[in-house]
PLY file of the C-alpha trace (Angstrom):
ply
format ascii 1.0
element vertex 425
property float x
property float y
property float z
element edge 424
property int vertex1
property int vertex2
end_header
33.14 -176.66 -70.64
35.70 -174.04 -71.83
37.42 -174.61 -68.56
37.43 -178.33 -68.98
38.56 -178.01 -72.76
41.59 -175.63 -71.72
42.35 -178.26 -68.89
42.69 -181.28 -71.23
44.34 -179.33 -73.90
47.11 -178.05 -71.77
47.60 -181.64 -70.29
47.86 -183.24 -73.68
50.35 -180.46 -74.88
52.44 -181.39 -71.86
52.15 -185.26 -72.78
53.14 -184.26 -76.33
56.03 -182.10 -75.35
57.54 -184.50 -72.98
60.40 -186.56 -74.18
59.95 -190.29 -74.90
61.38 -191.29 -71.60
59.97 -188.57 -69.55
57.66 -190.95 -67.87
57.06 -189.12 -64.76
55.15 -186.15 -66.62
53.37 -188.56 -68.87
52.29 -190.88 -65.92
51.04 -187.90 -63.71
48.91 -186.29 -66.72
47.52 -189.58 -67.83
46.55 -190.30 -64.11
44.75 -186.80 -63.77
43.04 -187.11 -67.11
41.73 -190.64 -65.87
40.83 -189.29 -62.64
38.77 -186.07 -63.54
37.10 -187.89 -66.36
37.72 -184.91 -68.53
38.54 -187.26 -71.44
34.74 -187.94 -71.61
33.77 -184.28 -72.23
36.56 -183.75 -74.83
35.97 -186.70 -76.74
33.04 -189.29 -77.65
35.01 -192.09 -76.32
33.15 -194.54 -73.97
36.12 -196.04 -71.97
39.42 -194.40 -70.85
41.04 -197.70 -72.71
39.41 -196.37 -75.95
40.85 -192.81 -75.34
44.37 -193.97 -74.66
44.20 -196.05 -77.90
42.63 -193.57 -80.25
44.19 -190.19 -79.08
47.74 -191.65 -78.13
47.93 -195.23 -79.74
48.76 -196.71 -76.28
47.29 -199.68 -74.93
45.65 -199.33 -71.46
48.69 -201.68 -70.14
51.21 -199.04 -71.15
49.48 -196.22 -69.77
48.74 -197.98 -66.55
52.57 -198.82 -66.28
53.30 -195.08 -66.76
50.85 -194.21 -64.03
52.50 -196.81 -61.59
55.84 -195.66 -62.55
55.00 -191.80 -61.87
53.57 -192.82 -58.73
56.70 -194.69 -57.54
58.81 -191.94 -58.57
56.93 -189.65 -56.17
57.42 -192.16 -53.29
61.22 -192.17 -54.20
61.05 -188.24 -53.90
59.34 -188.49 -50.41
62.16 -190.67 -49.30
64.54 -187.75 -50.56
66.26 -190.08 -53.04
67.17 -189.28 -56.54
64.37 -190.02 -58.94
64.82 -192.63 -61.63
65.37 -190.93 -64.82
63.77 -193.66 -67.05
61.03 -195.60 -67.15
62.77 -198.56 -67.97
64.43 -198.58 -64.49
61.35 -198.62 -62.83
59.54 -201.21 -64.92
61.66 -204.26 -63.39
61.04 -202.93 -59.81
57.36 -202.94 -60.53
57.30 -206.31 -62.14
59.73 -208.23 -60.03
59.21 -206.74 -56.48
55.93 -207.03 -54.32
55.81 -204.05 -52.28
56.90 -200.36 -52.43
59.06 -200.97 -49.31
60.94 -203.71 -51.24
61.25 -201.35 -54.35
62.79 -198.51 -52.26
65.30 -200.68 -50.60
66.47 -201.83 -54.10
66.60 -198.49 -55.43
68.81 -197.44 -52.45
71.21 -200.13 -53.51
71.37 -199.16 -57.05
72.21 -195.62 -55.95
75.02 -196.58 -53.54
76.49 -199.10 -55.97
76.47 -196.78 -58.80
77.60 -194.00 -56.66
76.53 -191.05 -59.03
77.26 -192.87 -62.41
75.16 -193.22 -65.24
72.42 -195.92 -64.04
71.68 -198.73 -66.67
68.81 -201.04 -66.59
71.60 -203.98 -65.74
72.22 -202.17 -62.53
68.54 -202.34 -61.49
68.23 -205.88 -62.46
71.47 -206.92 -60.70
70.10 -205.20 -57.51
66.84 -206.92 -57.59
68.66 -210.31 -57.92
70.92 -209.38 -54.82
67.80 -208.34 -52.94
65.61 -211.52 -53.70
68.61 -213.72 -52.93
68.90 -211.98 -49.26
65.41 -211.07 -48.80
64.75 -214.21 -46.13
67.84 -213.62 -44.37
66.96 -212.51 -40.79
70.40 -211.51 -39.68
74.10 -211.64 -40.87
76.94 -212.46 -38.42
80.16 -210.84 -38.69
82.02 -213.71 -40.41
79.14 -213.75 -42.89
79.58 -210.06 -43.69
83.16 -210.41 -44.16
82.68 -213.02 -46.91
79.92 -210.62 -48.76
80.41 -208.75 -51.99
80.11 -204.91 -51.62
76.77 -204.92 -53.54
75.44 -207.33 -51.35
76.45 -205.39 -48.19
74.70 -202.27 -49.48
71.69 -204.25 -50.39
71.11 -205.66 -46.84
71.66 -202.34 -45.27
68.93 -200.65 -47.26
66.41 -203.22 -46.01
63.22 -201.58 -44.79
61.92 -203.87 -41.94
58.35 -204.33 -40.38
59.70 -204.49 -36.65
59.35 -202.02 -34.38
60.97 -201.28 -30.88
61.10 -203.69 -27.90
59.16 -202.42 -24.77
61.06 -202.89 -21.65
59.24 -204.93 -19.26
61.45 -204.80 -16.09
62.81 -201.98 -13.74
66.53 -202.77 -14.33
66.73 -200.14 -17.11
63.89 -197.92 -16.21
65.42 -194.77 -17.65
64.57 -195.91 -21.03
61.08 -197.60 -21.74
62.31 -198.98 -25.09
65.14 -201.00 -26.51
66.46 -201.39 -29.99
69.01 -204.00 -31.11
69.64 -203.82 -34.99
73.31 -204.89 -33.81
74.02 -207.74 -31.27
76.86 -209.36 -29.74
80.29 -208.34 -28.12
83.79 -209.50 -27.77
84.75 -207.97 -24.58
84.41 -210.81 -22.44
83.30 -209.01 -19.15
82.48 -211.77 -16.64
79.35 -209.86 -15.14
77.59 -209.31 -18.65
73.84 -209.64 -18.31
73.45 -209.45 -22.16
75.70 -212.55 -22.91
73.25 -214.74 -20.61
70.06 -213.35 -22.38
71.71 -213.74 -25.85
72.29 -217.40 -25.57
68.84 -218.08 -24.22
67.12 -216.37 -27.13
69.18 -216.08 -30.24
69.62 -219.17 -32.69
72.64 -221.59 -32.40
75.45 -220.21 -34.23
74.78 -216.71 -33.16
74.69 -216.45 -29.68
76.74 -213.55 -28.49
78.70 -213.21 -31.65
78.50 -209.88 -33.40
75.31 -209.89 -35.60
73.08 -207.37 -37.60
69.48 -207.87 -37.70
68.15 -206.85 -40.93
64.61 -206.34 -40.21
65.12 -204.46 -37.05
67.15 -201.68 -38.91
64.02 -199.24 -39.38
62.61 -200.14 -36.04
62.18 -196.39 -34.72
60.26 -195.24 -37.76
57.88 -198.40 -37.27
57.06 -197.37 -33.73
54.78 -194.36 -32.69
56.09 -192.03 -29.94
54.03 -192.21 -26.94
51.72 -189.22 -26.45
53.03 -188.59 -22.99
56.67 -188.66 -23.93
57.16 -184.94 -23.44
56.19 -185.28 -19.70
58.21 -188.29 -19.36
61.42 -188.44 -20.91
61.85 -192.13 -20.33
58.99 -192.83 -22.56
61.00 -191.52 -25.43
64.38 -193.05 -24.47
65.46 -195.96 -26.47
68.45 -197.91 -25.07
70.20 -198.64 -28.53
72.23 -201.73 -29.13
71.74 -202.74 -25.35
72.82 -206.33 -26.47
75.98 -205.14 -28.20
78.99 -202.49 -28.02
78.24 -200.92 -31.26
81.50 -199.10 -31.06
83.54 -202.26 -30.54
86.78 -202.22 -32.75
85.43 -205.30 -34.46
81.96 -203.74 -35.54
82.28 -202.58 -39.30
81.84 -199.05 -39.83
79.11 -199.46 -42.22
76.90 -201.16 -39.28
77.41 -198.17 -37.07
76.81 -195.62 -39.94
73.57 -197.31 -40.88
72.63 -197.07 -37.09
73.37 -193.45 -36.72
71.57 -192.77 -39.94
68.45 -193.97 -38.60
68.99 -192.12 -35.30
69.22 -188.95 -37.44
66.10 -189.79 -39.32
64.14 -190.02 -36.18
64.42 -186.88 -34.02
61.56 -187.43 -32.03
63.17 -190.28 -30.25
66.06 -190.35 -27.79
68.79 -192.86 -28.49
71.06 -193.81 -25.63
74.29 -195.53 -26.26
76.93 -197.04 -24.22
80.35 -198.36 -25.19
83.77 -199.28 -23.68
85.43 -197.79 -26.70
84.57 -194.13 -26.54
87.84 -193.23 -28.55
86.03 -194.88 -31.54
82.64 -193.35 -30.79
84.47 -190.02 -31.10
85.26 -190.49 -34.53
81.62 -190.53 -35.99
79.36 -187.44 -36.49
76.69 -188.03 -33.73
73.05 -186.64 -34.09
71.81 -184.26 -31.66
69.08 -186.54 -30.36
71.69 -189.32 -29.19
72.84 -189.67 -25.77
76.39 -190.85 -25.86
77.88 -192.88 -23.03
80.56 -194.90 -21.87
80.96 -197.61 -19.32
83.45 -197.02 -16.30
83.59 -199.81 -13.79
87.23 -199.61 -12.69
89.68 -196.65 -12.36
91.83 -197.95 -15.24
89.08 -196.85 -17.55
88.61 -193.19 -16.27
91.61 -191.39 -18.14
90.51 -192.91 -21.40
86.81 -191.90 -20.98
87.86 -188.39 -20.09
90.16 -188.04 -23.02
87.66 -189.41 -25.58
84.76 -187.46 -24.42
86.77 -184.11 -24.82
85.89 -184.93 -28.29
82.46 -186.56 -28.40
79.92 -184.11 -29.53
76.32 -185.16 -28.51
73.08 -183.69 -27.04
73.87 -185.62 -23.79
76.97 -187.07 -22.54
76.88 -189.76 -19.89
78.65 -192.10 -17.85
77.26 -195.82 -16.89
79.04 -196.50 -13.56
77.67 -200.17 -13.27
79.04 -202.16 -11.77
81.02 -199.80 -9.57
83.72 -202.50 -8.72
86.28 -200.04 -6.92
86.32 -196.29 -5.55
86.78 -193.96 -8.37
88.35 -190.65 -8.82
87.67 -188.42 -11.75
89.58 -185.19 -13.06
86.97 -184.11 -15.83
83.55 -185.23 -14.56
82.37 -181.68 -16.01
82.67 -183.43 -19.34
79.62 -185.34 -18.61
76.10 -184.40 -18.22
74.82 -187.37 -16.32
76.05 -190.38 -14.35
74.14 -193.51 -13.64
75.41 -195.75 -10.63
74.77 -199.27 -10.00
76.04 -202.76 -8.75
75.74 -206.00 -10.54
73.04 -208.68 -10.97
74.22 -212.36 -10.82
75.15 -213.84 -14.08
75.51 -217.71 -14.77
78.56 -219.35 -16.29
78.20 -219.40 -20.02
80.39 -219.48 -22.99
83.81 -219.67 -21.11
82.66 -217.07 -18.59
82.39 -217.75 -14.80
79.41 -217.34 -12.57
79.22 -213.83 -10.91
77.57 -213.13 -7.79
74.94 -210.01 -7.22
77.17 -206.92 -6.02
76.01 -204.19 -3.94
78.13 -201.10 -3.91
79.67 -200.10 -0.54
78.01 -196.84 0.65
81.35 -194.92 1.10
82.09 -195.38 -2.64
78.83 -193.96 -3.50
78.90 -191.02 -1.20
82.42 -190.21 -2.58
81.19 -190.46 -6.28
78.14 -188.57 -5.51
79.99 -185.50 -3.99
82.29 -185.55 -7.05
79.46 -185.53 -9.53
77.65 -182.53 -7.48
80.85 -180.67 -7.50
81.24 -181.11 -11.43
77.22 -180.24 -11.79
76.44 -183.78 -13.12
73.01 -185.17 -12.62
72.80 -188.56 -10.57
70.64 -191.55 -11.42
70.91 -194.63 -9.09
69.83 -197.98 -10.26
67.68 -200.48 -8.55
70.67 -202.61 -7.71
72.66 -199.75 -6.25
71.68 -200.78 -2.78
69.85 -197.59 -2.29
66.02 -197.39 -2.04
63.19 -194.97 -1.22
64.22 -191.33 -1.14
67.87 -192.11 -0.97
67.76 -193.64 -4.58
67.90 -190.50 -6.29
66.69 -190.47 -10.07
67.83 -187.29 -11.83
67.67 -186.44 -15.52
70.10 -184.54 -17.69
69.19 -180.81 -17.88
66.74 -180.97 -15.06
67.19 -178.53 -12.14
68.48 -180.30 -8.57
66.11 -179.72 -5.95
67.35 -179.39 -2.48
65.93 -181.98 -0.02
64.27 -181.15 2.94
62.07 -183.04 5.61
58.30 -182.72 5.44
57.08 -179.66 7.35
55.30 -181.73 9.88
58.69 -182.63 11.33
59.65 -179.11 12.07
58.15 -179.00 15.39
60.61 -176.57 17.11
58.92 -173.63 15.23
55.76 -174.13 17.28
57.71 -173.93 20.56
59.04 -170.35 21.82
62.85 -170.05 21.23
63.77 -169.86 24.85
62.05 -173.13 25.57
63.19 -174.90 22.41
66.64 -176.45 24.00
66.69 -177.59 27.74
0 1
1 2
2 3
3 4
4 5
5 6
6 7
7 8
8 9
9 10
10 11
11 12
12 13
13 14
14 15
15 16
16 17
17 18
18 19
19 20
20 21
21 22
22 23
23 24
24 25
25 26
26 27
27 28
28 29
29 30
30 31
31 32
32 33
33 34
34 35
35 36
36 37
37 38
38 39
39 40
40 41
41 42
42 43
43 44
44 45
45 46
46 47
47 48
48 49
49 50
50 51
51 52
52 53
53 54
54 55
55 56
56 57
57 58
58 59
59 60
60 61
61 62
62 63
63 64
64 65
65 66
66 67
67 68
68 69
69 70
70 71
71 72
72 73
73 74
74 75
75 76
76 77
77 78
78 79
79 80
80 81
81 82
82 83
83 84
84 85
85 86
86 87
87 88
88 89
89 90
90 91
91 92
92 93
93 94
94 95
95 96
96 97
97 98
98 99
99 100
100 101
101 102
102 103
103 104
104 105
105 106
106 107
107 108
108 109
109 110
110 111
111 112
112 113
113 114
114 115
115 116
116 117
117 118
118 119
119 120
120 121
121 122
122 123
123 124
124 125
125 126
126 127
127 128
128 129
129 130
130 131
131 132
132 133
133 134
134 135
135 136
136 137
137 138
138 139
139 140
140 141
141 142
142 143
143 144
144 145
145 146
146 147
147 148
148 149
149 150
150 151
151 152
152 153
153 154
154 155
155 156
156 157
157 158
158 159
159 160
160 161
161 162
162 163
163 164
164 165
165 166
166 167
167 168
168 169
169 170
170 171
171 172
172 173
173 174
174 175
175 176
176 177
177 178
178 179
179 180
180 181
181 182
182 183
183 184
184 185
185 186
186 187
187 188
188 189
189 190
190 191
191 192
192 193
193 194
194 195
195 196
196 197
197 198
198 199
199 200
200 201
201 202
202 203
203 204
204 205
205 206
206 207
207 208
208 209
209 210
210 211
211 212
212 213
213 214
214 215
215 216
216 217
217 218
218 219
219 220
220 221
221 222
222 223
223 224
224 225
225 226
226 227
227 228
228 229
229 230
230 231
231 232
232 233
233 234
234 235
235 236
236 237
237 238
238 239
239 240
240 241
241 242
242 243
243 244
244 245
245 246
246 247
247 248
248 249
249 250
250 251
251 252
252 253
253 254
254 255
255 256
256 257
257 258
258 259
259 260
260 261
261 262
262 263
263 264
264 265
265 266
266 267
267 268
268 269
269 270
270 271
271 272
272 273
273 274
274 275
275 276
276 277
277 278
278 279
279 280
280 281
281 282
282 283
283 284
284 285
285 286
286 287
287 288
288 289
289 290
290 291
291 292
292 293
293 294
294 295
295 296
296 297
297 298
298 299
299 300
300 301
301 302
302 303
303 304
304 305
305 306
306 307
307 308
308 309
309 310
310 311
311 312
312 313
313 314
314 315
315 316
316 317
317 318
318 319
319 320
320 321
321 322
322 323
323 324
324 325
325 326
326 327
327 328
328 329
329 330
330 331
331 332
332 333
333 334
334 335
335 336
336 337
337 338
338 339
339 340
340 341
341 342
342 343
343 344
344 345
345 346
346 347
347 348
348 349
349 350
350 351
351 352
352 353
353 354
354 355
355 356
356 357
357 358
358 359
359 360
360 361
361 362
362 363
363 364
364 365
365 366
366 367
367 368
368 369
369 370
370 371
371 372
372 373
373 374
374 375
375 376
376 377
377 378
378 379
379 380
380 381
381 382
382 383
383 384
384 385
385 386
386 387
387 388
388 389
389 390
390 391
391 392
392 393
393 394
394 395
395 396
396 397
397 398
398 399
399 400
400 401
401 402
402 403
403 404
404 405
405 406
406 407
407 408
408 409
409 410
410 411
411 412
412 413
413 414
414 415
415 416
416 417
417 418
418 419
419 420
420 421
421 422
422 423
423 424
């Protein structure tokens, strides 16, 4: 009894000492008193509602709101965000929004738009209104983005989506079991582009292959569980990121790039594989350690630019996609790269002003020369299914793995069983 009396007395003192707007302490303590039933032993009240009214002159509704506000503030803290300083800032979030995910997204918007300034209730109300107006937007094209107000941009980038990653179901990109496309579309106009064909097949009219950000996909990595065997098979935790875009294209807003990289940073158990034909822009951003940053080199004209850019790119893995290899290539600084992936081209159909392109298998002489350059530079090599190689000749190495010297099976070493003086006729 004494311990129980001390406990409730201490909690009541905390409530009385708290400032009027210090809802966090009040909500926590009311919730603790209600849950442990200590009010029954301390007083003769028959219900918690009666306790609140008689002891604190507060209705059960007000106490419940304080408890909910304190609980939400703890969720905000778990997201490592600044906690609302007033219960009046949380009240409209609880009343007007249906889920804590939506409330967190709106609070992110409030913090971003106020940028450290004193937050007012109207700031929260405005952020909620923006969120509700944009909530049903599945995607935003680049043209729409350019017309949006700054507050609306912040609101959509704070969206917490429900979608996970896309499980790869073909062997064309077997070095990554997953793809994630929060941004799609490209303006390069490469004639052999497979992504353009897919985009016009699966995306709505008006989107196609235009640069677009997909709001419900932004938190895909955190919605997907890392496979249990990922440590034994690196492809199981590799995500081909923006496989339907060039995220670092000069047309892509910096805010889109920063939002994607922030999600990479927040999900260290996954590896995120990027490719761009604008490696100089890639070098302008801080890159998380779990990002594999790559650039596509299909022609000799791209080599020097790739080498200059990757002198500045800092990443866990730096790699080259040489797909399709369209002419013999000569590198001066292959040592800048950990890994090269080599392939030909699959056929593509004419669409959106681009012509039909045929399947292309790389000449073996080009492959041999490039392979020797890679070995001399210490690069690991991975040959795609469309490289023209197969069986044991289709080498599939991973960054950081040891290179195993090839040898024929022991059964073919038949000369060992023959006396030396009889081996050669």
